[in-house]
C-alpha positions in Angstrom: 75.4 248.4 201.0 72.0 245.8 200.0 72.0 242.8 198.8 70.6 243.1 195.3 68.5 240.4 194.3 66.5 240.3 190.5 62.6 239.8 191.7 59.1 239.8 189.7 56.3 241.6 191.6 52.5 241.5 190.8 50.9 244.7 190.8 47.2 245.4 191.0 45.2 248.5 190.1 41.9 248.0 192.0 38.4 248.9 190.7 38.8 252.4 192.5 41.7 253.2 190.9 40.3 252.8 187.7 36.7 254.6 188.2 38.9 257.3 189.4 41.0 257.4 186.9 44.1 257.1 188.6 45.8 254.7 186.3 48.1 257.1 184.6 49.2 258.5 188.0 49.5 255.5 189.7 52.2 253.9 186.9 54.3 257.3 186.7 54.3 256.8 190.6 55.6 253.1 190.0 58.0 254.1 187.1 60.2 256.2 189.9 61.1 252.4 190.8 63.2 252.0 187.4 61.7 248.4 187.0 60.9 246.6 183.8 57.1 246.1 183.1 57.1 242.4 181.5 53.2 242.0 182.1 50.5 244.2 181.3 46.5 243.7 181.0 43.2 244.9 181.7 41.2 241.6 183.4 37.4 241.4 184.3 37.9 239.7 187.7 35.6 236.9 188.3 34.8 235.7 191.8 36.4 232.3 191.0 39.7 234.4 190.5 39.4 236.7 193.4 38.8 233.7 195.5 41.9 231.9 194.4 43.9 235.8 194.8 42.5 236.1 198.5 42.8 232.6 199.6 45.2 233.2 202.2 42.7 236.2 203.6 39.8 234.0 204.1 41.8 231.9 206.8 43.9 235.0 208.5 41.1 237.6 208.4 37.8 236.1 207.6 36.1 239.2 209.1 37.4 241.6 205.6 37.1 238.5 203.3 34.1 238.9 201.9 33.9 242.9 201.7 37.6 242.3 199.9 35.9 239.8 197.6 32.9 242.6 196.7 35.4 245.3 196.2 37.8 243.2 193.8 35.0 241.7 191.7 33.3 245.3 191.1 30.5 245.4 193.9 31.5 248.8 194.8 32.9 250.0 191.4 33.8 248.5 188.3 34.5 244.5 187.9 37.8 245.1 185.8 41.6 245.7 187.4 44.9 246.8 185.4 47.6 244.2 186.3 50.9 244.3 185.6 54.3 242.5 186.6 57.4 244.0 187.1 60.9 243.0 187.4 64.1 244.3 188.5 66.4 244.0 191.5 64.8 244.1 194.6 61.1 245.0 192.6 59.0 244.1 195.6 60.3 246.1 198.3 60.8 249.1 195.6 57.2 248.8 194.8 55.8 248.3 198.1 57.4 251.0 199.5 56.1 253.4 196.6 52.6 252.0 197.3 52.5 252.6 201.2 51.1 250.6 203.9 47.5 248.7 203.1 45.7 251.1 205.6 45.6 254.2 203.6 45.1 256.2 206.8 48.2 254.9 208.2 50.1 255.5 204.5 52.7 257.9 204.0 50.4 260.9 202.4 53.0 261.0 199.3 52.4 257.2 199.0 50.0 255.7 196.5 47.9 255.1 199.2 48.0 257.7 200.8 47.3 260.0 198.3 44.2 258.0 196.5 43.3 255.6 199.2 40.0 255.4 201.6 38.2 253.4 204.0 34.8 252.6 202.6 32.8 254.2 205.4 29.8 251.3 204.8 31.3 248.9 204.6 34.9 249.4 206.1 36.4 248.0 203.4 40.1 249.6 202.1 40.2 251.3 198.9 43.5 251.5 198.7 43.7 251.8 194.9 46.6 249.0 194.2 47.9 245.6 195.4 51.6 244.5 195.3 52.9 241.1 196.0 54.4 241.1 199.3 57.0 238.1 199.1 58.5 236.2 196.3 56.4 233.4 197.0 53.3 234.8 196.6 54.4 237.4 193.7 55.3 233.6 192.0 51.6 232.3 193.2 50.0 235.4 191.9 51.7 236.3 188.5 50.9 232.2 187.7 47.4 233.3 189.0 46.6 236.3 186.8 49.3 235.7 183.7 50.1 232.5 181.4 53.5 232.2 180.0 52.7 233.7 176.7 51.1 237.0 178.2 54.9 237.7 180.0 57.8 239.5 177.3 60.5 237.2 179.7 60.3 234.2 180.7 60.6 234.1 184.5 59.3 230.7 185.6 59.4 227.5 184.6 56.9 226.8 181.7 56.0 223.7 179.2 54.3 223.6 175.9 50.9 221.3 176.0 48.9 220.7 173.5 45.1 221.3 174.2 41.7 221.0 172.6 40.3 224.3 174.5 37.6 226.2 172.7 38.6 230.1 172.3 37.2 233.1 170.9 39.0 234.2 167.4 38.8 237.2 165.9 36.7 237.2 162.5 
């Protein structure tokens, strides 16, 4: 029997997933994991956010870094993504199995990336419709980057309250 471990996993339905109206199909596939959604929102991806998210890629695979930044910030499709946080036993492994391999051509044809992904012929960018955290360390880093503590329905990491004089928009 596997060692069960409570985990969180950040999932991003990428711009090509939104443009192709695959959000419902992807969430339905992810529901097979029986994990709990503890955060969800649509985000307009700035270059700064994209660069922070893919900072390791810049070092590990610099040849695809620029195309990946262009892809996630909407140079090919839209500048919006749908971001979710799933929580439950072995969440990372369970979500990543449903997503399939990063390269859509290598992914199991019944996985999300196998069904809906492609390699962009002009740029070589993997349009693989979804991102899922690959480790607990990266999940924590990514969740803290994309969500504030109050945007999650459960406290999953230590947080503190601070007073700030930040200007923000409010409804009229």
